[in-house]
VOBA-1610 file (N, C-alpha, C; in pm, whole numbers, padded with zeros to 5 digits, always signed):
BEGIN
Met+00074-00131-00002Met+00005-00011-00022Met+00093+00113+00003Ala+00058+00224-00055Ala+00126+00335-00097Ala+00108+00435+00024Gly+00195+00494+00074Gly+00212+00539+00193Gly+00141+00680+00190Thr+00066+00746+00252Thr-00007+00885+00275Thr+00057+00993+00353Met+00151+00973+00422Met+00219+01045+00505Met+00358+01053+00501Glu+00407+01148+00515Glu+00589+01147+00529Glu+00651+01168+00677Gly+00686+01055+00691Gly+00748+01023+00848Gly+00619+00956+00938Leu+00583+01090+01038Leu+00461+01076+01094Leu+00366+01155+01096Gly+00374+01241+00948Gly+00279+01347+00900Gly+00346+01464+00909Ile+00250+01588+00877Ile+00302+01704+00781Ile+00361+01766+00931Pro+00480+01811+00912Pro+00589+01882+01048Pro+00503+02016+01085Ile+00525+02043+01174Ile+00449+02193+01240Ile+00553+02312+01183Asn+00688+02279+01181Asn+00790+02358+01140Asn+00883+02317+01053Gly+00942+02353+00931Gly+00981+02329+00824Gly+00898+02293+00711Gly+00983+02222+00570Gly+00890+02199+00476Gly+00880+02039+00448Tyr+00815+02045+00353Tyr+00717+01920+00361Tyr+00680+01882+00210Thr+00694+01762+00175Thr+00629+01691+00035Thr+00510+01647+00029Cys+00411+01676-00039Cys+00314+01569-00061Cys+00293+01462-00198Tyr+00241+01369-00185Tyr+00255+01274-00329Tyr+00078+01254-00361Thr+00090+01189-00463Thr-00007+01155-00522Thr-00023+00984-00485Asn-00135+00926-00511Asn-00171+00764-00467Asn-00066+00713-00477Asp+00014+00709-00579Asp+00142+00614-00614Asp+00259+00623-00521Gly+00209+00725-00450Gly+00349+00747-00337Gly+00502+00808-00365Thr+00518+00830-00510Thr+00633+00883-00569Thr+00611+00994-00646Thr+00489+01061-00705Thr+00487+01143-00766Thr+00477+01288-00661Glu+00535+01352-00687Glu+00514+01459-00608Glu+00434+01597-00657Tyr+00340+01642-00617Tyr+00238+01712-00674Tyr+00252+01844-00576Leu+00323+01837-00433Leu+00310+01970-00358Leu+00448+01968-00299Thr+00497+02082-00295Thr+00618+02101-00176Thr+00601+02213-00136Thr+00596+02223+00007Thr+00610+02335+00063Thr+00746+02365+00126Asn+00810+02455+00090Asn+00968+02457+00145Asn+00976+02550+00286Ala+01066+02543+00309Ala+01095+02557+00483Ala+01096+02716+00508Asp+01081+02781+00371Asp+01049+02936+00417Asp+00924+02994+00386Gly+00817+02901+00350Gly+00703+02873+00361Gly+00640+02895+00226Thr+00727+02917+00099Thr+00667+02950-00014Thr+00648+02803-00060Met+00534+02764-00159Met+00457+02652-00205Met+00489+02649-00367Asp+00497+02525-00375Asp+00539+02478-00544Asp+00426+02354-00603Phe+00341+02399-00668Phe+00257+02283-00745Phe+00311+02243-00861Thr+00312+02087-00869Thr+00385+02033-00986Thr+00262+01920-01036Phe+00154+01948-01159Phe+00075+01873-01194Phe+00140+01819-01357Ala+00094+01689-01366Ala+00158+01640-01499Ala+00064+01575-01565Asn+00006+01578-01673Asn-00078+01483-01752Asn-00191+01413-01697Leu-00242+01528-01628Leu-00369+01481-01565Leu-00542+01511-01635Gly-00504+01563-01766Gly-00624+01593-01836Gly-00659+01690-01827Ala-00792+01716-01853Ala-00872+01835-01853Ala-00952+01788-01684Asp-00919+01900-01643Asp-00956+01930-01487Asp-00907+02064-01429Asn-00978+02094-01317Asn-00965+02249-01230Asn-00856+02206-01164Tyr-00728+02200-01157Tyr-00617+02161-01102Tyr-00624+02228-00924Ile-00654+02356-00956Ile-00684+02427-00801Ile-00827+02464-00833Ser-00898+02426-00735Ser-01046+02454-00755Ser-01096+02527-00632Val-01158+02655-00602Val-01179+02744-00501Val-01366+02770-00538Thr-01425+02724-00462Thr-01571+02764-00475Thr-01609+02809-00338Thr-01666+02967-00378Thr-01723+03047-00278Thr-01866+03075-00293Thr-01936+03063-00175Thr-02067+03057-00171Thr-02095+03134-00057Asn-02158+03268-00070Asn-02184+03346+00008Asn-02383+03390+00011Thr-02429+03393+00120Thr-02580+03398+00091Thr-02597+03556+00187Ser-02493+03569+00264Ser-02522+03694+00357Ser-02515+03844+00268Ala-02606+03922+00356Ala-02638+04037+00309Ala-02522+04133+00358Asn-02418+04145+00268Asn-02330+04262+00307Asn-02342+04375+00297Thr-02275+04463+00375Thr-02314+04588+00373Thr-02182+04691+00331Ser-02067+04591+00362Ser-01916+04664+00340Ser-01844+04554+00331Gly-01696+04557+00335Gly-01608+04501+00294Gly-01593+04436+00153Tyr-01533+04319+00185Tyr-01506+04211+00030Tyr-01544+04088+00029Val-01592+04027-00084Val-01635+03920-00113Val-01557+03882-00216Gln-01425+03791-00184Gln-01323+03757-00254Gln-01247+03612-00244Ser-01227+03542-00350Ser-01168+03409-00341Ser-01043+03416-00344Phe-01009+03511-00387Phe-00847+03532-00398Phe-00812+03674-00353Tyr-00712+03673-00266Tyr-00661+03805-00271Tyr-00534+03806-00231Thr-00430+03910-00272Thr-00305+03891-00257Thr-00227+04048-00255Ser-00157+04083-00157Ser-00077+04202-00147Ser+00077+04195-00144Val+00138+04263-00224Val+00281+04271-00240Val+00324+04387-00204Ser+00405+04429-00103Ser+00475+04544-00085Ser+00620+04542-00115His+00648+04634-00199His+00793+04619-00241His+00845+04738-00228Thr+00952+04774-00136Thr+00985+04902-00103Thr+01159+04906-00095Gly+01214+04794-00145Gly+01358+04780-00174Gly+01420+04830-00285Gly+01359+04903-00373Gly+01390+04951-00491Gly+01377+04830-00591Met+01413+04875-00739Met+01468+04767-00826Met+01520+04828-00966Thr+01627+04766-01023Thr+01649+04836-01142Thr+01628+04759-01288Gly+01540+04614-01238Gly+01559+04578-01397Gly+01437+04459-01328Gly+01350+04397-01442Gly+01270+04272-01387Gly+01138+04304-01412Gln+01061+04239-01302Gln+00913+04288-01289Gln+00858+04249-01171Ile+00759+04341-01102Ile+00669+04342-01011Ile+00536+04312-01037Asn+00516+04219-00999Asn+00343+04159-01053Asn+00284+04086-00923Cys+00149+04137-00928Cys+00075+04028-00805Cys+00036+03905-00860Phe+00019+03915-00983Phe-00013+03770-01085Phe+00078+03771-01195Ala+00118+03663-01217Ala+00187+03634-01351Ala+00141+03480-01394Ala+00152+03506-01526Ala+00121+03377-01601Ala+00193+03349-01757Asp+00265+03229-01764Asp+00336+03208-01842Asp+00247+03086-01917Leu+00190+03088-02054Leu+00120+02991-02156Leu+00210+02961-02238Ser+00217+02818-02258Ser+00306+02762-02358Ser+00213+02688-02454Leu+00243+02669-02557Leu+00130+02595-02671Leu+00189+02499-02763Gly+00157+02404-02761Gly+00225+02292-02880Gly+00114+02226-02925Gly+00167+02149-03041Gly+00063+02041-03079Gly-00043+02091-03186Thr-00128+02017-03214Thr-00262+02081-03272Thr-00377+02117-03197Ile-00370+02263-03226Ile-00521+02336-03176Ile-00602+02400-03247Ala-00705+02339-03259Ala-00820+02403-03328Ala-00933+02457-03265Gly-01011+02540-03292Gly-01154+02587-03237Gly-01130+02567-03075Val-01042+02655-03038Val-01015+02638-02907Val-00977+02796-02846Glu-01061+02871-02752Glu-01059+02994-02655Glu-00928+02989-02598Ile-00817+03052-02600Ile-00685+03077-02526Ile-00673+03184-02483Ser-00645+03189-02346Ser-00668+03326-02296Ser-00559+03319-02163Gly-00476+03404-02132Gly-00388+03405-02017Gly-00475+03411-01872Ala-00622+03509-01911Ala-00707+03478-01777Ala-00830+03494-01866Tyr-00956+03447-01769Tyr-01064+03414-01823Tyr-01164+03433-01704Val-01276+03542-01768Val-01363+03567-01668Val-01515+03541-01729Tyr-01592+03490-01637Tyr-01736+03453-01688Tyr-01842+03534-01574Ile-01906+03621-01623Ile-01994+03671-01555Ile-02143+03639-01556Ala-02236+03626-01486Ala-02368+03591-01554Ala-02472+03594-01384Glu-02578+03613-01452Glu-02707+03616-01329Glu-02722+03441-01279Ser-02718+03467-01114Ser-02754+03332-01094Ser-02899+03296-01105Ser-02963+03213-01039Ser-03092+03173-01041Ser-03184+03282-00955Thr-03126+03354-00893Thr-03185+03496-00806Thr-03173+03615-00905Ala-03252+03656-00963Ala-03208+03793-01025Ala-03170+03891-00947Val-03076+03958-01016Val-03002+04086-00998Val-03082+04216-00981Thr-03087+04300-00910Thr-03136+04429-00898Thr-02999+04525-00913Phe-02971+04568-01013Phe-02848+04658-00979Phe-02919+04788-00981Ser-02797+04856-00871Ser-02849+05004-00845Ser-02693+05095-00823Ser-02654+05166-00910Ser-02550+05252-00913Ser-02429+05181-00898Asn-02403+05065-01006Asn-02329+04956-00983Asn-02202+04935-01108Ile-02074+04936-01087Ile-02020+04913-01237Ile-01977+04775-01230Leu-02048+04720-01333Leu-02001+04548-01377Leu-01896+04555-01483Ala-01772+04511-01460Ala-01662+04497-01511Ala-01571+04358-01519Gly-01517+04288-01601Gly-01480+04195-01631Gly-01333+04200-01573Tyr-01277+04306-01560Tyr-01124+04348-01506Tyr-01133+04488-01456Thr-01088+04534-01352Thr-01084+04654-01309Thr-00979+04675-01269Ala-00892+04796-01286Ala-00731+04858-01198Ala-00784+04998-01181Tyr-00759+04996-01069Tyr-00764+05119-00989Tyr-00639+05219-00972Phe-00612+05295-01002Phe-00460+05367-00988Phe-00483+05479-00882Ala-00416+05471-00761Ala-00440+05577-00692Ala-00340+05690-00734Ala-00369+05822-00663Ala-00262+05944-00701Ala-00129+05935-00672Phe-00018+05916-00749Phe+00118+05913-00742Phe+00187+06041-00723Gly+00284+06052-00641Gly+00357+06193-00594Gly+00447+06192-00719Ser+00486+06085-00796Ser+00592+06050-00879Ser+00575+06028-01000Ala+00631+06073-01116Ala+00563+06078-01248Ala+00666+05933-01281Cys+00566+05862-01401Cys+00631+05712-01427Cys+00634+05774-01606Asp+00736+05701-01680Asp+00719+05693-01808Asp+00602+05661-01903Tyr+00518+05569-01847Tyr+00418+05523-01918Tyr+00314+05473-01808Arg+00184+05502-01817Arg+00088+05439-01728Arg-00027+05393-01814Ala-00104+05280-01800Ala-00206+05228-01869Ala-00259+05118-01766Gly-00435+05153-01790Gly-00497+05032-01751Gly-00474+04902-01788Phe-00452+04894-01912Phe-00437+04769-01988Phe-00317+04734-02057His-00210+04688-02065His-00102+04711-02157His-00070+04556-02221Cys-00111+04539-02365Cys-00131+04449-02456Cys-00001+04441-02534Tyr+00106+04390-02541Tyr+00244+04375-02578Tyr+00263+04259-02704Ser+00315+04301-02810Ser+00294+04189-02918Ser+00467+04219-02984Ala+00512+04086-03003Ala+00632+04070-03042Ala+00640+04047-03182Glu+00551+04028-03241Glu+00499+04023-03381Glu+00583+04118-03481Ala+00664+04123-03579Ala+00716+04204-03650Ala+00604+04287-03718Thr+00515+04225-03797Thr+00389+04262-03873Thr+00282+04211-03832Thr+00180+04232-03913Thr+00057+04205-03863Thr+00037+04034-03864Tyr+00018+04003-03766Tyr-00016+03856-03747Tyr-00104+03769-03858Asn-00250+03825-03842Asn-00338+03763-03922Asn-00413+03894-03978Ala-00315+03896-04119Ala-00394+04011-04215Ala-00529+03975-04263Ser-00536+03856-04277Ser-00669+03822-04324Ser-00798+03820-04267Ala-00766+03813-04082Ala-00875+03776-04033Ala-00870+03913-03916Leu-00821+03900-03798Leu-00842+04005-03717Leu-00736+03993-03601Asp-00660+04096-03591Asp-00523+04084-03519Asp-00553+04240-03422Ala-00578+04229-03332Ala-00579+04343-03247Ala-00557+04335-03105Gly-00502+04451-03063Gly-00469+04508-02894Gly-00575+04457-02794Leu-00688+04516-02877Leu-00852+04506-02789Leu-00933+04451-02921Leu-00998+04341-02847Leu-01104+04267-02929Leu-01232+04271-02878Val-01326+04368-02910Val-01458+04358-02860Val-01543+04283-02938Glu-01616+04194-02899Glu-01695+04107-02954Glu-01813+04118-02899Cys-01952+04108-02977Cys-02099+04129-02973Cys-02121+03977-02982Ala-02156+03903-02891Ala-02191+03758-02874Ala-02284+03743-02981Gly-02328+03641-03050Gly-02431+03582-03114Gly-02485+03659-03219Ser-02581+03681-03262Ser-02681+03773-03345Ser-02736+03881-03286Thr-02746+03872-03156Thr-02814+03980-03137Thr-02744+04072-02991Gly-02616+03995-02980Gly-02564+04062-02843Gly-02469+04206-02897Thr-02487+04275-02800Thr-02389+04421-02855Thr-02348+04483-02746Trp-02266+04595-02761Trp-02211+04685-02649Trp-02268+04798-02702Gly-02292+04908-02600Gly-02339+05031-02611Gly-02211+05135-02724Ser-02085+05089-02668Ser-01969+05160-02714Ser-01848+05080-02732Val-01755+05086-02814Val-01617+05024-02781Val-01549+05070-02662Ile-01546+05224-02683Ile-01465+05240-02570Ile-01546+05376-02485Gly-01558+05347-02324Gly-01673+05427-02257Gly-01588+05517-02168Val-01612+05645-02130Val-01520+05691-02063Val-01637+05787-01957Met-01614+05765-01830Met-01711+05840-01738Met-01602+05919-01632Gly-01661+05979-01520Gly-01604+06066-01422Gly-01602+06180-01441Val-01550+06251-01353Val-01566+06423-01361Val-01512+06463-01467Ser-01400+06456-01472Ser-01304+06513-01611Ser-01282+06446-01681Leu-01302+06474-01832Leu-01248+06410-01959Leu-01098+06371-01959Pro-01043+06256-02033Pro-00897+06242-02031Pro-00853+06386-02180Lys-00734+06423-02128Lys-00707+06518-02189Lys-00657+06482-02384Tyr-00646+06356-02397Tyr-00640+06293-02544Tyr-00741+06217-02578Phe-00807+06165-02693Phe-00854+06064-02723Phe-00772+05966-02720Met-00663+05988-02797Met-00557+05873-02838Met-00447+05950-02818His-00302+05887-02791His-00175+05923-02776His-00093+05807-02853Ile-00056+05858-02938Ile+00051+05763-03006Ile+00213+05817-03027Thr+00294+05719-02958Thr+00443+05800-02956Thr+00508+05760-03067Thr+00438+05675-03196Thr+00516+05646-03291Thr+00470+05774-03412Ala+00548+05818-03505Ala+00566+05879-03586Ala+00475+05850-03707Pro+00414+05925-03749Pro+00310+05854-03876Pro+00378+05800-04001Gly+00317+05735-04039Gly+00381+05625-04175Gly+00242+05641-04256Thr+00299+05607-04412Thr+00165+05602-04491Thr+00127+05482-04501Glu+00163+05398-04455Glu+00112+05257-04461Glu+00058+05192-04329Arg+00063+05269-04232Arg+00020+05243-04056Arg-00143+05326-04034Met-00158+05299-03923Met-00284+05342-03866Met-00262+05505-03878Ile-00204+05585-03849Ile-00178+05719-03892Ile-00107+05759-03983Gly-00162+05779-04096Gly-00121+05793-04211Gly-00084+05947-04259Thr+00004+05973-04369Thr+00008+06146-04401Thr-00003+06158-04537Gly-00063+06241-04589Gly-00083+06271-04728Gly-00190+06343-04752Ala-00184+06421-04859Ala-00354+06524-04875Ala-00463+06407-04933Leu-00581+06396-04884Leu-00694+06329-04931Leu-00756+06401-04989Gly-00741+06524-05042Gly-00863+06592-05106Gly-00928+06712-05040Asn-01063+06694-05007Asn-01148+06821-04941Asn-01139+06786-04841Pro-01100+06872-04730Pro-01044+06994-04726Pro-00908+06990-04763Ala-00872+07044-04832Ala-00720+07044-04859Ala-00609+07061-04761Ala-00668+07112-04629Ala-00586+07165-04514Ala-00519+06997-04445Cys-00586+06908-04474Cys-00601+06791-04397Cys-00468+06714-04498Thr-00377+06678-04400Thr-00256+06627-04467Thr-00220+06501-04381Val-00287+06490-04243Val-00289+06377-04163Val-00423+06293-04145Trp-00414+06150-04142Trp-00547+06108-04143Trp-00527+05964-04063Ala-00658+05888-04022Ala-00614+05770-03965Ala-00700+05692-04019Lys-00658+05525-04061Lys-00688+05443-04106Lys-00778+05347-04067Val-00885+05327-04097Val-00985+05185-04049Val-01011+05106-04167Leu-01015+04999-04119Leu-01069+04881-04173Leu-01224+04814-04175Ile-01303+04825-04215Ile-01435+04801-04201Ile-01462+04704-04308Gln-01463+04577-04259Gln-01515+04438-04344Gln-01379+04461-04457Ser-01397+04463-04597Ser-01280+04464-04643Ser-01275+04575-04718Thr-01315+04717-04685Thr-01290+04841-04730Thr-01219+04924-04645Thr-01112+04993-04702Thr-01038+05108-04608Thr-01101+05205-04617Tyr-01107+05289-04505Tyr-01140+05413-04491Tyr-01051+05522-04410Trp-01046+05648-04496Trp-00974+05743-04389Trp-01043+05827-04301Ile-01013+05880-04181Ile-01057+05977-04091Ile-00957+06084-04110Pro-00997+06211-04155Pro-00940+06329-04125Pro-00906+06381-04008Leu-00760+06385-04020Leu-00731+06435-03854Leu-00645+06599-03911His-00720+06698-03845His-00676+06826-03832His-00539+06876-03723Ala-00440+06922-03739Ala-00375+06976-03670Ala-00420+07101-03575Ser-00521+07184-03674Ser-00590+07273-03618Ser-00726+07341-03741Cys-00822+07390-03683Cys-00914+07431-03781Cys-00992+07540-03699Thr-01056+07585-03790Thr-01128+07705-03728Thr-01277+07673-03735Ser-01331+07573-03808Ser-01475+07552-03791Ser-01468+07404-03788
//
């Protein structure tokens, strides 16, 4: 019979290792410093770590959260990354008809109907407190691509994809802005215009004063939006 304990059990102090039913395959290592390492191999389709939270209390304040992390880094840093959550997703083999995401959020109404009142419903929320020091870049969402050219020129390749589900699902707008003050600019681009890129240069005709334009693709037709450096009407 495979053993189910290491020694006389899990030690109160120090590290320990947990094994699967075969008694030889490690799946959890708790290190002496308290850090934990999970290892799952060839277990098929499953929720490898599953947390189910059910709350029927009428809360008036506080938080209802299945996961919480607090990272406080005050020692300075000159390279690398500081993240509360990080995910590396490696793909191989034949993948077809699969939705692939670094993180997936599904929000639905339960059997008990929801009565909304002054709520914000969001799949992802990033709140920035006021900073006393300026930074080079600030973004609520940062999407980075290492591809040198458009990856799917014949399909869809976008940093932000807004999908209207089914034949009737829709959004009120692609980008929504709320709050007391409007942003200073609608768009901020740090790359110089180019004739074959999103922001292009060249006369488009009337009005003749327009020499810079934005390019959009609607289905298979390209359209240009004139951009004026300044105008009187």
